[in-house]
C-alpha positions as CSV (number, residue, x, y, z in Angstrom):
1,X,-31.5,-112.2,-48.0
2,X,-28.3,-112.0,-45.9
3,X,-25.9,-114.9,-46.7
4,X,-22.6,-115.9,-45.1
5,X,-20.3,-118.2,-47.0
6,X,-17.5,-120.1,-45.4
7,X,-14.6,-121.6,-47.4
8,X,-11.2,-123.0,-46.4
9,X,-9.2,-120.3,-48.2
10,X,-9.1,-118.1,-51.3
11,X,-6.8,-120.4,-53.2
12,X,-7.9,-121.6,-56.6
13,X,-9.7,-124.9,-56.0
14,X,-13.0,-126.2,-57.3
15,X,-15.1,-125.6,-54.1
16,X,-13.7,-122.1,-53.7
17,X,-14.4,-121.2,-57.4
18,X,-18.0,-122.6,-57.0
19,X,-18.5,-120.4,-53.9
20,X,-17.2,-117.3,-55.7
21,X,-19.5,-118.0,-58.6
22,X,-22.6,-118.5,-56.4
23,X,-21.8,-115.3,-54.4
24,X,-21.6,-113.4,-57.7
25,X,-25.0,-114.8,-58.8
26,X,-26.6,-113.9,-55.5
27,X,-25.1,-110.4,-55.4
28,X,-26.3,-109.7,-59.0
29,X,-29.8,-110.4,-57.8
30,X,-29.6,-108.0,-54.9
31,X,-28.8,-110.3,-52.0
32,X,-26.2,-109.4,-49.4
33,X,-23.2,-111.8,-49.1
34,X,-20.2,-112.0,-46.8
35,X,-17.2,-114.4,-47.2
36,X,-15.4,-116.0,-44.3
37,X,-12.2,-117.9,-44.9
38,X,-9.9,-119.9,-42.6
39,X,-6.4,-119.8,-44.2
40,X,-4.1,-117.0,-45.2
41,X,-2.6,-117.2,-48.6
42,X,-2.7,-115.8,-52.1
43,X,-6.0,-114.4,-53.3
44,X,-6.3,-116.6,-56.4
45,X,-10.1,-116.4,-56.5
46,X,-11.8,-113.0,-56.6
47,X,-15.0,-112.5,-54.6
48,X,-17.4,-109.7,-55.2
49,X,-18.3,-109.2,-51.5
50,X,-16.7,-108.3,-48.2
51,X,-14.3,-110.9,-46.8
52,X,-13.1,-111.7,-43.3
53,X,-10.4,-114.0,-42.1
54,X,-11.4,-116.2,-39.2
55,X,-9.9,-119.2,-37.3
56,X,-11.5,-122.3,-35.9
57,X,-11.6,-120.4,-32.6
58,X,-13.3,-117.2,-33.9
59,X,-17.0,-116.8,-33.1
60,X,-19.3,-115.2,-35.7
61,X,-22.8,-113.8,-34.9
62,X,-24.8,-116.1,-37.1
63,X,-28.1,-114.5,-36.1
64,X,-27.3,-111.6,-38.5
65,X,-27.7,-114.0,-41.5
66,X,-30.6,-115.8,-43.1
67,X,-28.3,-118.5,-44.5
68,X,-24.8,-119.8,-43.7
69,X,-23.4,-121.8,-46.5
70,X,-20.2,-123.9,-46.1
71,X,-17.9,-125.5,-48.7
72,X,-15.4,-128.1,-47.4
73,X,-14.5,-130.2,-44.4
74,X,-13.0,-127.6,-42.1
75,X,-15.8,-125.1,-42.6
76,X,-18.2,-127.9,-41.6
77,X,-16.0,-128.5,-38.5
78,X,-16.2,-124.8,-37.8
79,X,-20.0,-124.9,-37.9
80,X,-20.2,-128.0,-35.7
81,X,-18.1,-126.2,-33.1
82,X,-19.8,-122.8,-33.2
83,X,-23.5,-123.2,-34.3
84,X,-25.8,-122.3,-31.5
85,X,-28.2,-124.9,-30.2
86,X,-31.1,-122.7,-31.0
87,X,-30.9,-120.5,-34.1
88,X,-33.3,-119.3,-36.8
89,X,-30.5,-119.1,-39.3
90,X,-30.5,-121.9,-42.0
91,X,-27.2,-123.8,-42.2
92,X,-26.4,-125.3,-45.6
93,X,-23.3,-127.2,-46.9
94,X,-22.3,-128.3,-50.4
95,X,-20.6,-131.7,-50.9
96,X,-18.3,-131.4,-53.9
97,X,-17.3,-135.1,-54.2
98,X,-18.1,-138.7,-53.3
99,X,-16.3,-138.6,-49.9
100,X,-15.4,-142.3,-49.4
101,X,-14.0,-142.5,-53.0
102,X,-12.2,-139.1,-52.7
103,X,-10.8,-139.6,-49.2
104,X,-9.6,-143.2,-49.9
105,X,-7.9,-142.0,-53.1
106,X,-6.2,-139.1,-51.3
107,X,-5.3,-140.6,-47.9
108,X,-5.3,-144.4,-48.4
109,X,-8.1,-146.8,-47.5
110,X,-8.0,-146.8,-43.7
111,X,-7.4,-143.1,-43.2
112,X,-9.8,-142.3,-46.0
113,X,-12.7,-144.3,-44.4
114,X,-12.0,-142.8,-41.0
115,X,-11.9,-139.2,-42.4
116,X,-15.1,-139.8,-44.4
117,X,-16.9,-141.1,-41.3
118,X,-15.9,-137.9,-39.4
119,X,-17.1,-135.8,-42.3
120,X,-20.5,-137.6,-42.2
121,X,-20.8,-136.8,-38.5
122,X,-20.2,-133.1,-39.1
123,X,-23.0,-133.1,-41.6
124,X,-25.5,-133.8,-38.8
125,X,-25.4,-130.2,-37.8
126,X,-26.7,-128.8,-41.1
127,X,-30.3,-128.1,-42.0
128,X,-29.8,-129.0,-45.7
129,X,-27.1,-130.7,-47.7
130,X,-26.5,-129.9,-51.3
131,X,-24.9,-132.3,-53.7
132,X,-23.7,-131.5,-57.2
133,X,-25.9,-134.0,-59.0
134,X,-28.8,-136.4,-58.6
135,X,-26.4,-139.3,-58.6
136,X,-24.5,-137.8,-55.7
137,X,-27.7,-137.1,-53.9
138,X,-28.7,-140.8,-54.1
139,X,-25.2,-141.7,-52.9
140,X,-25.4,-139.6,-49.8
141,X,-29.1,-140.3,-49.2
142,X,-28.1,-144.0,-48.6
143,X,-25.6,-142.8,-45.9
144,X,-27.7,-140.2,-44.2
145,X,-31.3,-141.2,-45.1
146,X,-32.8,-139.0,-42.4
147,X,-31.2,-135.7,-43.6
148,X,-32.7,-133.2,-46.0
149,X,-30.9,-133.1,-49.4
150,X,-31.1,-131.3,-52.7
151,X,-28.8,-131.1,-55.7
152,X,-27.5,-128.1,-57.6
153,X,-25.3,-128.2,-60.7
154,X,-22.3,-125.9,-61.0
155,X,-22.2,-123.1,-63.5
156,X,-19.4,-121.3,-65.2
157,X,-19.1,-118.0,-67.1
158,X,-15.8,-118.5,-68.9
159,X,-14.1,-115.3,-70.2
160,X,-11.6,-116.3,-72.9
161,X,-8.6,-114.1,-73.3
162,X,-6.0,-114.1,-76.0
163,X,-3.1,-116.4,-75.1
164,X,0.2,-114.7,-74.3
165,X,2.5,-114.8,-77.3
166,X,5.0,-117.2,-75.8
167,X,2.2,-119.7,-74.8
168,X,0.5,-119.3,-78.2
169,X,3.7,-120.0,-80.1
170,X,4.5,-123.1,-78.0
171,X,1.0,-124.4,-78.6
172,X,1.1,-123.8,-82.4
173,X,4.6,-125.2,-82.8
174,X,3.4,-128.4,-81.1
175,X,0.0,-128.7,-82.9
176,X,1.2,-127.9,-86.4
177,X,-1.2,-129.7,-88.8
178,X,-2.4,-132.3,-86.3
179,X,-5.8,-132.8,-84.6
180,X,-5.3,-131.5,-81.1
181,X,-6.9,-133.4,-78.2
182,X,-6.9,-131.4,-74.9
183,X,-7.2,-132.3,-71.3
184,X,-7.3,-129.7,-68.5
185,X,-6.9,-131.6,-65.2
186,X,-4.6,-132.5,-62.4
187,X,-2.2,-135.2,-63.6
188,X,-3.4,-138.1,-61.4
189,X,-4.4,-141.6,-62.1
190,X,-8.0,-140.9,-61.2
191,X,-8.3,-138.4,-64.0
192,X,-7.5,-141.1,-66.6
193,X,-4.9,-139.3,-68.8
194,X,-3.2,-142.7,-69.1
195,X,-6.2,-144.0,-71.0
196,X,-5.8,-141.3,-73.7
197,X,-2.1,-142.0,-74.0
198,X,-2.9,-145.7,-74.5
199,X,-5.4,-144.8,-77.3
200,X,-2.9,-142.5,-79.2
201,X,-1.3,-145.3,-81.2
202,X,-4.7,-145.9,-82.8
203,X,-5.1,-142.1,-83.6
204,X,-2.1,-141.4,-85.8
205,X,-3.4,-137.9,-86.9
206,X,-3.8,-136.7,-83.3
207,X,-1.7,-135.0,-80.7
208,X,-2.4,-134.7,-77.0
209,X,-2.0,-131.5,-75.0
210,X,-2.0,-132.1,-71.2
211,X,-2.6,-128.9,-69.2
212,X,-1.9,-129.4,-65.5
213,X,0.6,-130.9,-63.1
214,X,0.4,-133.6,-60.4
215,X,1.7,-136.8,-58.9
216,X,1.2,-138.9,-62.0
217,X,3.4,-136.9,-64.4
218,X,6.5,-139.1,-64.2
219,X,4.5,-142.3,-64.9
220,X,2.6,-140.6,-67.7
221,X,5.8,-139.5,-69.4
222,X,7.2,-143.0,-69.0
223,X,4.1,-144.5,-70.6
224,X,4.3,-142.1,-73.5
225,X,7.9,-143.2,-74.1
226,X,6.9,-146.9,-73.8
227,X,4.1,-146.5,-76.3
228,X,6.2,-144.5,-78.8
229,X,4.0,-141.4,-78.7
230,X,6.1,-139.1,-76.7
231,X,6.6,-136.8,-79.7
232,X,2.8,-136.4,-79.9
233,X,2.3,-135.5,-76.3
234,X,2.9,-132.0,-74.7
235,X,3.1,-131.8,-70.9
236,X,2.4,-128.1,-70.7
237,X,2.3,-127.8,-66.9
238,X,-0.1,-125.8,-64.7
239,X,-1.7,-122.7,-66.2
240,X,-3.9,-120.3,-64.3
241,X,-5.5,-119.4,-67.7
242,X,-6.4,-123.0,-68.7
243,X,-9.7,-121.9,-70.1
244,X,-7.9,-119.7,-72.7
245,X,-6.6,-122.9,-74.4
246,X,-10.0,-124.2,-75.3
247,X,-10.4,-122.5,-78.6
248,X,-7.3,-124.3,-79.9
249,X,-8.5,-127.8,-79.0
250,X,-10.2,-129.8,-81.7
251,X,-11.6,-132.1,-79.0
252,X,-11.8,-131.8,-75.2
253,X,-11.5,-135.0,-73.3
254,X,-12.4,-135.9,-69.7
255,X,-11.4,-139.6,-69.1
256,X,-12.0,-139.4,-65.4
257,X,-13.0,-142.2,-63.0
258,X,-14.8,-140.0,-60.5
259,X,-16.1,-136.4,-60.5
260,X,-18.5,-134.2,-58.6
261,X,-19.6,-131.6,-61.2
262,X,-16.4,-130.8,-63.2
263,X,-15.8,-127.1,-63.9
264,X,-13.4,-127.8,-66.8
265,X,-16.0,-129.9,-68.6
266,X,-18.6,-127.1,-68.1
267,X,-16.1,-124.6,-69.5
268,X,-15.7,-126.8,-72.6
269,X,-19.4,-127.2,-73.0
270,X,-20.0,-123.4,-72.6
271,X,-17.4,-122.9,-75.3
272,X,-19.3,-125.2,-77.6
273,X,-16.4,-127.7,-77.9
274,X,-16.6,-131.3,-79.2
275,X,-16.3,-133.5,-76.1
276,X,-15.5,-137.1,-75.2
277,X,-15.8,-138.2,-71.6
278,X,-16.1,-141.4,-69.5
279,X,-19.5,-142.9,-68.9
280,X,-19.5,-142.5,-65.1
281,X,-23.0,-141.8,-63.8
282,X,-22.7,-138.1,-63.0
283,X,-21.4,-137.2,-66.4
284,X,-24.1,-139.3,-68.2
285,X,-26.7,-137.6,-66.0
286,X,-25.4,-134.1,-66.9
287,X,-24.9,-134.6,-70.6
288,X,-27.0,-137.5,-71.8
289,X,-29.1,-135.2,-74.0
290,X,-26.2,-133.4,-75.6
291,X,-23.6,-134.0,-78.4
292,X,-21.1,-135.3,-75.8
293,X,-19.7,-138.7,-76.8
294,X,-19.1,-141.2,-74.0
295,X,-16.7,-144.2,-73.8
296,X,-16.9,-147.1,-71.3
297,X,-14.5,-146.4,-68.5
298,X,-14.4,-150.2,-67.8
299,X,-13.4,-150.9,-71.4
300,X,-10.7,-148.5,-72.4
301,X,-10.6,-149.9,-75.9
302,X,-13.8,-147.9,-76.5
303,X,-12.0,-144.6,-76.2
304,X,-10.3,-144.4,-79.6
305,X,-13.6,-145.1,-81.5
306,X,-15.4,-142.5,-79.3
307,X,-12.7,-139.9,-80.2
308,X,-13.1,-140.7,-83.9
309,X,-16.9,-140.5,-83.6
310,X,-16.8,-137.1,-81.8
311,X,-14.3,-135.6,-84.3
312,X,-16.7,-136.6,-87.2
313,X,-19.7,-134.9,-85.6
314,X,-21.0,-131.7,-87.2
315,X,-23.0,-128.7,-85.9
316,X,-21.9,-129.4,-82.3
317,X,-21.5,-125.9,-81.0
318,X,-25.2,-124.9,-81.3
319,X,-26.4,-128.1,-79.7
320,X,-23.9,-127.9,-76.9
321,X,-24.8,-124.3,-76.2
322,X,-28.5,-125.2,-75.9
323,X,-27.7,-128.0,-73.4
324,X,-25.6,-125.7,-71.4
325,X,-28.2,-122.9,-71.2
326,X,-30.9,-125.3,-70.2
327,X,-29.1,-127.0,-67.3
328,X,-26.0,-125.0,-66.3
329,X,-26.6,-121.3,-67.1
330,X,-26.2,-118.7,-64.4
331,X,-30.0,-118.0,-64.5
332,X,-30.9,-121.7,-64.0
333,X,-28.4,-122.2,-61.2
334,X,-29.2,-119.0,-59.3
335,X,-33.0,-119.7,-59.4
336,X,-32.4,-123.3,-58.0
337,X,-30.0,-122.0,-55.3
338,X,-32.5,-119.5,-54.0
339,X,-35.2,-122.1,-54.0
340,X,-32.9,-124.3,-51.8
341,X,-32.3,-121.5,-49.4
342,X,-36.0,-120.6,-49.1
343,X,-36.9,-124.2,-48.5
344,X,-34.6,-124.6,-45.4
């Protein structure tokens, strides 16, 4: 099978990482892939296939491919502009978020709604639309009930490297004898780091390690000072090697208000970590039959007890590994992706 994949750029972002992982899975199974990307910039994500820079004006001979798979708004716009009226090639796109929530959070309510409506119109040109969960499928099916949908969980294959000595010493000097809670995420209100800060006064033996940067950093620092827990919070900043910190966390937390299929959570699960996350539908769907402990996102007072419960759990690693292999392994995801392509 010949497959073309179109992404906005090769910068490190969730949809681009997912596209790279899927290309690797397909290539390992003997399929031919080619990457097309729209923006110049640093090659932060490595692809195991030929790559070609295109613009919105560039034409590609899609008849050479069995499947064209897009990730992102502008790749969808490219297909809307260049897809022939008659073509045997199957056109597929993956939706990585809940667009009305995501766009309104990013651009404000009016611009967000307008942008989401434009995106929905672009989806009309595709033969099949892939979501990252059953919950997201139901969400989009209500909006485009006449389109063909399927869902596909993300996968990860985390390779853990030894932390550079400077980063290791900084982490150990902060952790000392405490229980270390870790969050790997953009510092934004939607990711919910403020909920964990607010729970820290009830968790005197714990420290919080925040890996990431973002627009909410100043307010999070101010909240930590206000709550008197600033000495138990480390703002470590952005790290390209975030996955390498997982072995040092006693508990991984994802207190998010909205997600597609979070890669950081999958990395923690693949590493067999103890996990606490919010009870939003997509996360409950993904991990309801696992050792993950949920708290009620609408009742933040449930977070501290959930953390205490998770820390007390035993034999988590084996159970978490079994859950990951069943739903999110490379083999499971590759098989489902090929089934989606063949059904177009």
